[in-house]
C-alpha positions, 0 to 999 in steps of 0.5 A: 899157601904153598905146602913147603914144610920147614916148620919144626912144629908138630902136625895138628888135625884140622879144626872141627869148627871155625870157632876153634881158632877164633878169639874168645867170645868176650873179645868178639863182643867187646871189639866189633872189628876183625882182621881176616887173612886170605890164602894164596899160593905165594907164601910158606907156613914158615912165612905165615907164622913169622909174619903173624907173630910180628904183625898180630903178636900171636904166639907161634902156636896160635900163628901156626894154627892160623896158618893151617886154617888159612891153608885149609879154608882160604881165610882166617881171623887173626885179630879182633879189636878196635878199627884203629887196632885192626887197621894197624895189624893190616898195615903191618901185614902189608908191610911185611913183604914177600916170602924170601923162600919162594921166588914167585912171592912178590907181595905180602899176604892179603888181609882186610878189616871187617865187621866195623 
């Protein structure tokens, strides 16, 4: 992800553990599938936050946390659910399109369903 900072959100420290950004343990046991979003250098933090609030229905705060995590670690989990629900999130991410802020951005971010 390109480090073009346009967000008004405050900076947050990197997480101590990956679990800090993941859904509550109950959701993990109830829904075996998850959506993993992968980092690239063709999307800004603003794009990731906007896309995740739309595609995963995350709050802006949680979407920003996921944007930081994907930038720092290369991937982040953005949704837990049934196979069908996760496939819907992946489809919305794919359909979101390129980041209009960056001329080199040609496609949406890459995400996939895992763990089913």
